[in-house]
C-alpha positions as CSV (number, residue, x, y, z in Angstrom):
1,X,-21.9,43.4,35.5
2,X,-18.6,43.2,33.7
3,X,-18.6,39.4,34.2
4,X,-22.0,39.1,32.6
5,X,-21.0,41.1,29.6
6,X,-17.8,39.1,29.1
7,X,-19.8,35.8,29.4
8,X,-22.4,37.0,26.9
9,X,-19.6,38.0,24.4
10,X,-17.9,34.6,24.9
11,X,-21.2,32.8,24.4
12,X,-21.8,34.8,21.2
13,X,-18.4,33.9,19.8
14,X,-18.8,30.2,20.7
15,X,-22.2,30.0,19.2
16,X,-20.9,31.6,15.9
17,X,-18.0,29.2,15.7
18,X,-20.2,26.2,16.4
19,X,-22.7,27.3,13.7
20,X,-19.8,27.7,11.2
21,X,-18.4,24.3,12.0
22,X,-21.8,22.7,11.2
23,X,-21.8,24.1,7.7
24,X,-18.3,22.9,6.7
25,X,-18.5,19.8,4.4
26,X,-15.5,17.7,3.8
27,X,-14.1,17.6,0.3
28,X,-15.0,14.5,-1.7
29,X,-12.4,11.9,-1.8
30,X,-10.4,11.7,-5.0
31,X,-11.1,8.6,-6.9
32,X,-8.2,6.5,-8.0
33,X,-8.4,4.1,-10.9
34,X,-5.4,2.0,-10.0
35,X,-4.3,1.5,-6.4
36,X,-1.3,-0.6,-7.3
37,X,2.1,1.1,-7.5
38,X,3.8,0.9,-10.9
39,X,6.5,-1.7,-11.2
40,X,9.1,-2.6,-13.8
41,X,9.2,-6.2,-12.5
42,X,7.3,-8.9,-14.3
43,X,4.3,-10.6,-12.7
44,X,4.8,-13.8,-10.7
45,X,4.5,-16.8,-12.9
46,X,1.5,-19.1,-12.3
47,X,2.0,-22.0,-9.9
48,X,3.0,-25.2,-11.6
49,X,0.4,-28.0,-11.6
50,X,1.2,-30.7,-9.1
51,X,0.3,-34.3,-10.0
52,X,-1.7,-36.5,-7.7
53,X,1.0,-38.2,-5.5
54,X,-1.1,-41.3,-5.0
55,X,-1.5,-42.1,-8.6
56,X,1.6,-40.9,-10.5
57,X,4.5,-42.5,-12.2
58,X,8.1,-41.7,-11.2
59,X,8.7,-39.9,-14.5
60,X,5.7,-37.6,-14.0
61,X,6.8,-36.8,-10.5
62,X,10.3,-36.0,-11.7
63,X,8.8,-33.7,-14.5
64,X,6.7,-32.0,-11.9
65,X,9.7,-31.5,-9.7
66,X,11.6,-29.9,-12.6
67,X,8.7,-27.7,-13.3
68,X,8.6,-26.6,-9.7
69,X,12.3,-25.8,-9.7
70,X,12.0,-23.7,-12.8
71,X,9.0,-21.9,-11.3
72,X,10.9,-21.4,-8.1
73,X,13.8,-19.7,-9.9
74,X,11.6,-17.4,-11.9
75,X,9.5,-16.5,-8.8
76,X,12.7,-15.7,-6.8
77,X,13.9,-13.5,-9.6
78,X,10.7,-11.5,-9.5
79,X,10.8,-11.2,-5.7
80,X,14.4,-10.0,-5.9
81,X,13.4,-7.4,-8.5
82,X,10.6,-6.2,-6.2
83,X,12.9,-6.2,-3.2
84,X,15.4,-4.0,-5.1
85,X,12.6,-1.6,-6.1
86,X,11.3,-1.4,-2.5
87,X,14.8,-0.6,-1.2
88,X,15.2,2.1,-3.9
89,X,11.9,3.6,-2.9
90,X,12.9,3.6,0.8
91,X,16.3,5.1,0.0
92,X,14.5,7.9,-1.9
93,X,12.1,8.4,0.9
94,X,14.9,8.7,3.4
95,X,16.8,11.2,1.1
96,X,13.7,13.4,0.8
97,X,13.0,13.2,4.5
98,X,16.6,14.1,5.3
99,X,16.4,17.1,2.9
100,X,13.1,18.2,4.4
101,X,14.5,18.2,7.9
102,X,17.7,20.1,7.1
């Protein structure tokens, strides 16, 4: 008889917990207007226009090459800026993590 009473009590608790779990609704997700991280680095410059290699004069090809070299320098500067920002964020994350675990 004690086993039946114990089983009935256990069933009552399980049914109550299951009924409560059905009523829980998740909180609505927070809406974010901007998903990009703020940066102090400039945007990448637009790609330079490449001339048609089959129908171009040597002077136009040389000018396009110079334009590409200038674009390459500015793009590398932006990427270096972003790399330094990334490394700073990782260093900050590691410092916070180390402080948290001590």
